[in-house]
C-alpha positions as CSV (number, residue, x, y, z in Angstrom):
1,M,18.2,-6.3,-17.0
2,S,18.5,-2.5,-17.5
3,T,20.8,-0.5,-15.4
4,D,18.1,1.8,-14.3
5,N,15.9,-1.2,-13.4
6,A,18.3,-2.9,-11.3
7,R,18.9,0.6,-9.3
8,S,15.2,0.6,-8.9
9,R,15.3,-2.9,-7.3
10,S,18.1,-2.1,-4.9
11,R,16.9,1.1,-3.6
12,L,13.5,-0.7,-2.9
13,T,14.9,-3.7,-1.6
14,R,15.9,-2.1,2.3
15,P,12.5,-0.3,3.0
16,A,10.7,-3.0,1.5
17,A,12.8,-5.8,3.7
18,A,12.1,-3.0,7.0
19,V,8.7,-3.0,6.6
20,L,7.8,-6.9,6.0
21,W,10.0,-7.4,8.7
22,C,8.4,-5.1,11.3
23,V,4.9,-6.4,10.1
24,T,6.1,-9.8,10.6
25,A,7.4,-8.9,13.9
26,L,3.8,-7.8,15.2
27,C,2.7,-11.5,15.3
28,V,5.6,-12.5,17.7
29,P,3.8,-12.0,20.7
30,T,0.9,-14.4,19.5
31,L,2.7,-17.2,17.7
32,A,2.6,-19.5,20.9
33,R,-0.9,-19.2,20.9
34,A,-2.0,-20.0,17.4
35,G,-0.5,-19.6,14.3
36,G,-2.0,-20.7,10.6
37,G,-2.9,-18.6,7.5
38,P,-0.4,-19.3,4.0
39,L,2.7,-18.2,6.1
40,G,2.0,-19.6,9.2
41,I,2.1,-16.3,11.3
42,D,-1.5,-15.7,11.2
43,S,-3.3,-14.8,14.6
44,V,-5.5,-12.4,16.0
45,S,-3.9,-9.6,17.8
46,S,-5.2,-8.1,20.9
47,Y,-7.8,-5.8,20.0
48,D,-6.6,-1.8,20.3
49,N,-8.6,1.1,19.0
50,S,-6.7,3.6,20.9
51,G,-4.4,6.5,20.7
52,I,-2.8,6.1,17.5
53,W,-4.2,3.0,16.4
54,R,-7.9,4.7,16.3
55,R,-9.9,3.6,13.1
56,S,-10.5,7.4,12.7
57,N,-6.7,8.2,12.2
58,Q,-6.4,5.4,9.6
59,V,-9.2,6.7,7.6
60,A,-8.1,10.1,7.6
61,L,-4.5,8.9,6.9
62,E,-6.5,6.8,4.0
63,Y,-8.5,9.8,2.6
64,G,-5.9,12.7,3.4
65,L,-2.8,10.8,1.6
66,A,-5.4,10.3,-1.4
67,A,-6.8,13.7,-1.5
68,T,-3.2,15.3,-1.5
69,L,-1.9,13.0,-4.1
70,L,-4.9,13.9,-6.7
71,V,-4.6,17.8,-5.7
72,G,-0.7,17.5,-6.4
73,A,-0.7,15.5,-9.4
74,V,-3.7,18.0,-10.9
75,S,-2.3,21.3,-9.5
76,E,1.5,19.9,-11.1
77,G,0.7,18.4,-14.2
78,G,3.1,15.8,-15.9
79,E,5.2,17.9,-17.4
80,S,7.7,18.2,-14.4
81,R,9.6,15.7,-12.7
82,F,7.8,15.9,-9.2
83,G,4.5,15.9,-11.0
84,R,5.5,13.3,-13.5
85,T,5.9,11.0,-10.0
86,L,2.8,11.8,-8.7
87,W,1.0,10.6,-11.6
88,Q,2.7,7.6,-11.5
89,S,1.5,7.4,-7.9
90,V,-2.2,7.9,-9.2
91,D,-1.6,4.8,-11.5
92,A,-0.1,2.6,-9.1
93,T,-3.1,3.6,-6.8
94,A,-5.9,2.9,-9.4
95,G,-4.0,-0.4,-10.6
96,G,-3.4,-1.7,-6.9
97,A,-7.1,-1.1,-6.2
98,V,-8.3,-3.3,-8.8
99,V,-6.1,-6.1,-8.6
100,A,-6.6,-5.8,-4.8
101,L,-10.8,-5.8,-5.3
102,A,-10.3,-8.6,-7.4
103,L,-8.3,-11.0,-5.0
104,K,-10.7,-9.8,-2.3
105,A,-13.6,-11.5,-4.0
106,A,-11.8,-14.5,-5.5
107,F,-10.2,-15.3,-2.1
108,S,-12.9,-14.3,0.0
109,R,-11.4,-14.4,3.1
110,I,-12.7,-14.0,6.7
111,R,-11.4,-10.9,8.7
112,P,-10.0,-11.6,12.5
113,A,-12.9,-10.1,14.4
114,D,-15.3,-12.5,12.4
115,S,-13.3,-15.8,12.4
116,G,-13.4,-17.0,15.9
117,G,-9.9,-17.1,15.5
118,N,-9.5,-19.4,12.8
119,P,-7.2,-17.8,10.4
120,N,-7.5,-20.5,7.6
121,L,-11.2,-19.2,6.4
122,W,-11.1,-19.0,2.7
123,F,-13.6,-18.7,0.1
124,K,-16.4,-18.3,2.2
125,G,-18.6,-15.9,-0.2
126,H,-19.6,-12.1,-0.8
127,G,-18.7,-10.1,2.2
128,N,-15.5,-11.5,3.0
129,E,-12.9,-9.5,2.3
130,S,-9.8,-9.7,4.4
131,F,-7.0,-10.5,1.8
132,P,-5.5,-8.7,0.8
133,S,-5.5,-5.4,3.0
134,G,-6.9,-2.7,0.5
135,E,-5.8,0.5,2.5
136,V,-2.2,-1.1,2.6
137,T,-2.4,-1.6,-0.9
138,E,-3.4,2.0,-1.6
139,V,-1.0,3.7,0.9
140,S,2.0,1.4,-0.6
141,A,1.0,2.3,-3.7
142,I,1.1,6.1,-3.3
143,V,4.7,6.2,-1.8
144,T,6.6,3.9,-3.5
145,P,7.0,5.9,-6.7
146,L,8.3,9.0,-4.7
147,V,10.7,6.7,-2.7
148,L,12.1,5.2,-5.9
149,E,12.2,8.4,-7.6
150,Y,14.1,10.8,-4.8
151,A,15.3,8.5,-2.0
152,R,18.7,7.9,-3.7
153,E,19.4,11.7,-3.8
154,H,17.6,12.5,-0.5
155,P,17.5,9.3,1.7
156,A,15.2,11.1,4.1
157,V,12.5,10.5,1.6
158,Y,13.1,6.5,3.2
159,A,10.8,7.3,5.9
160,L,7.6,7.7,3.8
161,E,7.9,3.8,4.1
162,L,6.9,4.5,7.8
163,V,3.3,5.4,6.4
164,P,2.2,1.7,5.0
165,L,4.0,0.1,8.0
166,Y,1.6,2.0,10.2
167,D,-1.1,1.5,8.4
168,A,-0.6,-2.3,8.4
169,V,0.0,-2.2,11.9
170,A,-3.1,-0.3,13.0
171,R,-5.2,-2.7,10.6
172,V,-4.0,-5.7,12.7
173,K,-4.4,-4.0,15.9
174,V,-8.3,-3.5,15.0
175,Q,-8.4,-6.9,14.2
176,A,-9.7,-6.0,10.4
177,H,-6.6,-8.2,8.9
178,W,-4.7,-10.7,9.4
179,Q,-0.8,-10.4,9.4
180,T,-0.6,-11.9,5.6
181,D,-3.4,-9.6,4.8
182,V,-1.3,-6.5,5.3
183,I,1.7,-8.2,4.3
184,A,0.1,-9.0,0.8
185,G,-1.4,-5.2,0.8
186,F,2.1,-3.8,1.0
187,A,3.9,-6.4,-1.7
188,L,0.9,-5.7,-4.2
189,G,1.4,-1.9,-3.6
190,T,5.3,-1.8,-4.0
191,A,4.6,-4.1,-6.9
192,A,2.1,-1.5,-8.4
193,G,4.4,1.8,-7.5
194,W,7.2,0.1,-9.0
195,L,5.6,-1.0,-12.2
196,A,4.3,2.7,-12.4
197,H,7.5,4.2,-12.1
198,S,9.3,1.6,-14.5
199,N,6.8,2.8,-17.0
200,A,8.9,4.9,-19.7
201,G,5.7,6.9,-21.3
202,A,3.7,9.3,-19.8
203,P,1.5,7.8,-16.8
204,C,-1.9,6.2,-18.5
205,I,-4.3,7.9,-16.6
206,L,-2.7,11.4,-17.3
207,R,-2.8,10.6,-21.2
208,I,-6.5,10.5,-21.2
209,V,-7.3,13.7,-18.8
210,P,-7.4,17.4,-20.5
211,H,-4.4,19.2,-21.8
212,G,-4.9,21.9,-18.9
213,I,-4.8,18.9,-16.2
214,Y,-1.7,17.7,-18.5
215,V,0.5,20.6,-18.0
216,G,-0.8,21.2,-14.4
217,I,-4.1,23.5,-13.6
218,R,-1.1,26.3,-11.9
219,T,0.9,26.2,-15.2
220,H,-2.3,26.4,-17.3
């Protein structure tokens, strides 16, 4: 393993562990009532679609973050450090989304709201897309390259990990996902972000866009 890769893994460990711990802790109050799923921690959370957990806030976060990423990447281009990192996030988001969609179709797990409290309903056919959480995959993929690139110099960047944490908790609270769904989404998005950041060449999507976007609309 190269020194750079080892450092990247080290930089990723603390925020990743913190998010996984917090998501797992979410299910502690309900473990006494029910538990199942691949890790034995899945249970239906008390429904809460109010305040910061409101579904409209989740949608605003998802689309707002994606739009901000695309505008920033196209404007900055891939020749600056920041622009390259943004395009790595674009790669990670696209790759994570493809894998997440494939896994949803393959596992066809029923969502908590439709499960009758049973977290072990897998392979139930089209329309059942609980595992993994696509939204948590997306936001994790967006923030991971930024954390890997800048957090060592600016530790405050670790706060970006609060974004997938919030989304994971919110998705469980509105009974859209089981606890292992959001943990899997976080792991998938983080892995996609790590792979994109580890790519020594130009970000994949950036290689196929027009030159004006490659150098950045602002520069062009």
